C-alpha positions as CSV (number, residue, x, y, z in Angstrom):
1,M,30.6,98.0,-73.0
2,H,33.1,95.3,-73.6
3,Y,33.1,92.3,-71.2
4,I,36.7,91.2,-70.9
5,G,38.1,88.5,-68.7
6,A,39.8,85.1,-68.7
7,H,39.1,81.4,-68.0
8,V,39.7,81.5,-64.3
9,S,40.1,78.7,-61.7
10,A,37.0,77.5,-59.8
11,S,39.2,75.5,-57.4
12,G,37.6,75.2,-54.0
13,G,34.1,76.0,-55.3
14,V,32.5,77.6,-58.3
15,H,32.0,80.8,-56.4
16,N,35.7,81.3,-56.2
17,A,35.9,81.9,-60.0
18,I,34.2,85.3,-59.5
19,Q,36.8,86.6,-57.0
20,N,39.5,85.3,-59.3
21,A,38.0,87.3,-62.1
22,V,37.7,90.4,-60.0
23,D,41.3,90.1,-58.9
24,I,42.5,90.5,-62.5
25,G,40.3,93.5,-63.3
26,A,37.9,91.4,-65.3
27,N,34.2,92.1,-65.9
28,A,33.7,88.7,-67.6
29,F,35.0,85.2,-67.0
30,A,34.9,81.6,-68.1
31,L,35.0,78.6,-65.8
32,F,34.5,74.8,-65.6
33,T,31.5,74.0,-63.4
34,K,33.1,70.6,-62.7
35,N,36.4,68.8,-63.2
36,Q,36.9,69.0,-66.9
37,K,38.8,65.7,-67.1
38,Q,36.3,63.4,-65.3
39,W,32.9,62.0,-66.4
40,K,31.2,61.8,-63.0
41,V,31.3,64.4,-60.2
42,A,29.1,65.3,-57.3
43,P,26.1,67.4,-58.1
44,L,26.1,71.1,-57.1
45,T,24.7,71.6,-53.6
46,E,22.3,74.3,-52.6
47,E,25.1,75.9,-50.6
48,Q,27.4,76.0,-53.6
49,I,24.6,77.5,-55.8
50,G,23.8,80.1,-53.2
51,L,27.4,81.2,-52.7
52,F,27.9,81.5,-56.5
53,K,24.8,83.6,-57.0
54,K,25.7,85.8,-54.0
55,A,29.2,86.3,-55.4
56,M,27.8,87.2,-58.8
57,A,25.5,89.8,-57.3
58,D,28.2,91.2,-55.1
59,A,30.5,91.7,-58.1
60,G,27.8,93.1,-60.3
61,F,28.1,90.3,-62.8
62,S,25.2,89.2,-65.1
63,A,24.8,85.9,-66.9
64,Q,25.7,87.5,-70.2
65,Q,29.2,88.2,-68.8
66,V,30.0,84.5,-68.1
67,L,31.0,81.8,-70.6
68,P,31.1,78.4,-68.9
69,H,33.0,75.7,-70.8
70,D,32.1,72.0,-70.8
71,G,34.5,69.1,-70.1
72,Y,37.2,67.9,-72.4
73,L,36.0,64.3,-72.6
74,I,32.7,65.1,-74.3
75,N,32.3,64.2,-78.0
76,L,28.7,64.6,-79.2
77,G,29.7,63.2,-82.6
78,N,31.3,60.0,-81.3
79,P,30.5,57.2,-83.9
80,D,30.2,54.6,-81.1
81,P,26.5,54.8,-79.9
82,E,27.4,53.8,-76.3
83,K,30.2,56.3,-76.0
84,R,28.2,59.0,-77.6
85,R,25.4,58.4,-75.0
86,I,27.9,58.9,-72.2
87,S,29.1,62.1,-73.8
88,L,25.5,63.4,-74.3
89,D,24.5,62.5,-70.8
90,S,27.5,64.4,-69.5
91,F,26.7,67.4,-71.7
92,I,23.1,67.5,-70.5
93,D,24.4,67.3,-66.9
94,E,26.6,70.3,-67.6
95,M,23.8,72.2,-69.2
96,K,21.7,71.6,-66.1
97,R,24.6,72.7,-63.8
98,V,24.8,76.0,-65.8
99,Q,21.0,76.4,-65.4
100,L,21.2,75.9,-61.6
101,L,23.8,78.6,-61.4
102,G,21.6,81.1,-63.1
103,L,23.8,81.3,-66.2
104,D,22.5,81.3,-69.8
105,R,25.1,79.6,-72.0
106,L,27.5,76.7,-72.2
107,N,30.5,76.8,-74.6
108,F,31.6,73.5,-76.2
109,H,33.7,72.0,-79.0
110,P,31.3,70.4,-81.5
111,G,32.8,66.9,-81.7
112,A,35.0,64.6,-83.8
113,H,34.3,61.8,-86.3
114,L,37.5,59.9,-85.3
115,K,37.9,59.0,-88.9
116,Q,35.2,56.3,-88.5
117,I,32.2,57.9,-90.2
118,D,31.6,60.6,-92.8
119,P,32.0,64.1,-91.4
120,D,28.5,65.1,-92.5
121,D,27.0,62.1,-90.7
122,C,29.0,63.1,-87.6
123,M,27.7,66.7,-87.9
124,L,24.1,65.3,-87.9
125,L,24.8,63.3,-84.7
126,I,26.1,66.5,-83.1
127,S,22.9,68.4,-84.2
128,Q,20.7,65.7,-82.8
129,G,22.7,65.7,-79.5
130,I,22.3,69.4,-79.2
131,D,18.6,69.2,-79.7
132,E,18.2,66.5,-77.0
133,A,20.3,68.6,-74.6
134,L,18.2,71.7,-75.3
135,A,15.0,69.8,-74.9
136,E,16.2,68.6,-71.4
137,T,17.0,72.1,-70.2
138,D,15.5,75.6,-70.0
139,G,17.1,79.0,-70.6
140,V,20.6,77.8,-71.5
141,C,22.1,78.3,-74.9
142,A,24.4,75.8,-76.5
143,V,27.4,77.7,-77.8
144,L,29.5,76.0,-80.5
145,E,33.1,76.9,-80.5
146,T,35.2,77.2,-83.7
147,T,38.0,74.7,-83.7
148,A,41.5,74.5,-85.2
149,G,40.5,71.3,-87.0
150,Q,43.1,69.3,-85.2
151,G,42.8,65.5,-85.8
152,S,39.2,64.8,-86.9
153,A,37.6,67.7,-84.9
154,L,34.7,69.3,-86.7
155,G,33.9,73.1,-86.6
156,R,37.0,74.1,-88.4
157,T,35.1,76.2,-90.9
158,F,32.2,78.6,-90.6
159,E,30.4,76.4,-93.1
160,E,30.7,73.3,-90.8
161,I,29.3,75.3,-87.8
162,A,26.5,76.5,-90.0
163,R,25.8,72.9,-91.2
164,I,25.4,71.8,-87.6
165,I,23.2,74.8,-86.7
166,E,20.9,74.3,-89.7
167,R,19.9,70.8,-88.6
168,V,19.1,71.8,-85.0
169,E,15.4,72.4,-84.2
170,H,15.9,74.6,-81.2
171,T,17.7,77.3,-83.1
172,D,16.6,80.0,-80.7
173,R,19.0,78.7,-78.1
174,L,22.1,78.2,-80.3
175,G,25.1,80.4,-80.2
176,V,28.7,80.5,-81.5
177,C,32.1,81.3,-79.9
178,I,35.0,82.4,-82.1
179,D,38.5,81.5,-80.9
180,T,41.1,83.7,-82.6
181,C,43.9,81.1,-82.3
182,H,41.6,78.3,-83.6
183,I,40.4,80.1,-86.7
184,F,43.9,81.3,-87.6
185,A,45.2,77.7,-87.3
186,A,42.1,76.5,-89.3
187,G,43.1,78.7,-92.2
188,Y,41.5,82.1,-91.6
189,D,44.2,84.8,-91.9
190,I,43.3,87.6,-89.4
191,R,46.7,89.1,-88.9
192,T,45.8,92.6,-90.2
193,A,42.8,94.9,-89.6
194,E,41.8,94.4,-93.2
195,T,41.9,90.6,-93.2
196,F,40.3,90.4,-89.7
197,A,37.4,92.5,-91.0
198,A,37.0,90.4,-94.1
199,V,36.9,87.1,-92.1
200,M,34.3,88.6,-89.7
201,D,32.3,89.7,-92.7
202,D,32.4,86.0,-93.9
203,F,31.3,84.9,-90.4
204,D,28.4,87.3,-90.6
205,R,27.4,86.1,-94.0
206,I,27.6,82.4,-93.3
207,I,26.5,82.3,-89.6
208,G,25.5,85.8,-88.5
209,F,26.6,88.0,-85.7
210,D,23.3,87.5,-84.0
211,R,24.6,84.1,-83.0
212,L,27.9,85.3,-81.6
213,M,27.7,84.7,-77.8
214,G,31.4,84.8,-76.9
215,M,35.0,85.1,-78.0
216,H,38.2,83.4,-76.9
217,L,41.0,85.9,-77.4
218,N,44.3,84.0,-77.9
219,D,47.4,84.6,-79.9
220,A,48.8,81.5,-81.7
221,K,52.0,79.6,-81.3
222,S,50.8,77.5,-84.2
223,V,51.2,78.8,-87.8
224,H,48.5,79.7,-90.2
225,D,46.4,76.8,-91.6
226,S,48.4,74.3,-89.5
227,H,45.3,72.8,-87.8
228,V,47.3,72.8,-84.6
229,D,45.8,74.3,-81.4
230,R,48.5,76.1,-79.5
231,H,47.7,79.3,-77.7
232,A,50.1,82.2,-76.9
233,P,50.0,85.5,-74.9
234,L,48.7,88.5,-76.8
235,G,51.3,89.9,-79.1
236,Q,53.7,87.0,-78.5
237,G,52.5,84.6,-81.3
238,N,52.0,84.5,-85.0
239,L,48.8,86.6,-84.9
240,G,50.5,89.7,-83.4
241,I,48.5,92.5,-81.9
242,E,46.7,94.0,-84.9
243,P,43.6,91.7,-84.9
244,F,43.0,92.4,-81.2
245,K,43.1,96.2,-81.9
246,A,40.6,95.7,-84.7
247,L,38.3,93.6,-82.5
248,M,38.3,96.0,-79.7
249,T,37.2,98.9,-81.9
250,D,34.4,97.0,-83.6
251,P,31.1,97.5,-81.8
252,R,29.8,94.1,-82.9
253,F,32.0,92.6,-80.1
254,E,30.4,94.6,-77.3
255,G,28.1,92.9,-74.8
256,I,29.5,89.4,-75.0
257,P,32.2,87.6,-72.9
258,L,35.7,88.2,-74.4
259,I,37.7,85.5,-72.7
260,L,41.5,85.1,-72.5
261,E,42.8,81.6,-72.6
262,T,46.4,82.8,-73.1
263,T,49.1,80.6,-71.5
264,D,50.4,82.8,-68.7
265,P,47.8,83.8,-66.1
266,E,50.3,86.2,-64.6
267,L,49.8,88.3,-67.8
268,W,46.0,88.3,-67.7
269,K,45.6,91.6,-65.8
270,Q,48.0,93.3,-68.2
271,E,46.3,91.8,-71.2
272,I,42.9,93.0,-70.0
273,T,44.3,96.5,-69.5
274,L,45.8,96.4,-73.0
275,L,42.5,95.4,-74.6
276,R,40.6,98.1,-72.7
277,G,43.2,100.6,-73.9
278,F,42.4,99.6,-77.5
279,A,38.8,100.4,-76.8
280,N,39.6,103.6,-74.9
281,E,37.8,102.2,-71.9
282,D,38.7,102.7,-68.2
283,A,39.6,99.8,-66.0
284,Y,36.6,97.9,-64.6
285,K,35.9,98.5,-60.9
286,V,33.5,96.7,-58.7
287,E,31.1,99.2,-57.1
């Protein structure tokens, strides 16, 4: 089965994300467990945790259908030790929030060297930060997201992701999330079924499908190899619809959250229906 959804709002409480997912016909979703643009927020209360777990059970969602995303301020590769410590403490807090909610993965952008240190040295800092976060938590996987390579962001290539992974000790709790817009902007041409398959074969060879724990399904306003991160609704950007057809007919993408981050929430229900149609699946219904 394909788990298809969108990055939905958790405004008013994390439990609201689940109803927002159900309302668009999703059987997967992503959310922020805290304000993504602030360092410090109040801890989750027992009431909030209970409401979330009840809503998950009522909707029939399991942890493997949810791909939480960390905050935008975090940079595990920050060259400044004090600023990196703030980022790492925030990342560990987010991992613990995910753990409290009964979820099993946290999606994050690897980090950026800010043009102040060698990229490989920055990747080592990221690996060390991931290890510390995994040592401080239980049962939650750190899921590295591929990036467009905008600015000094790392994770643009599968080789960079693999380099970070190979220097982490707790490799049993490491996953990867592929963002279709990001890899296209980073230089991977996935516009046809054939090129999409070839790129995924490269991913399997360099990283391995056993590490794929989520996908972000986005068309791209940005052009190929531009290193610019600009999402678009499915079929309305420079990717077109063919890679999404190919993805939905490839069994390797079943059983993981496939998350829309496209730019018009009013289209999410339609886009989910479109994707299900490619896979010849019926609409998801809550029993």
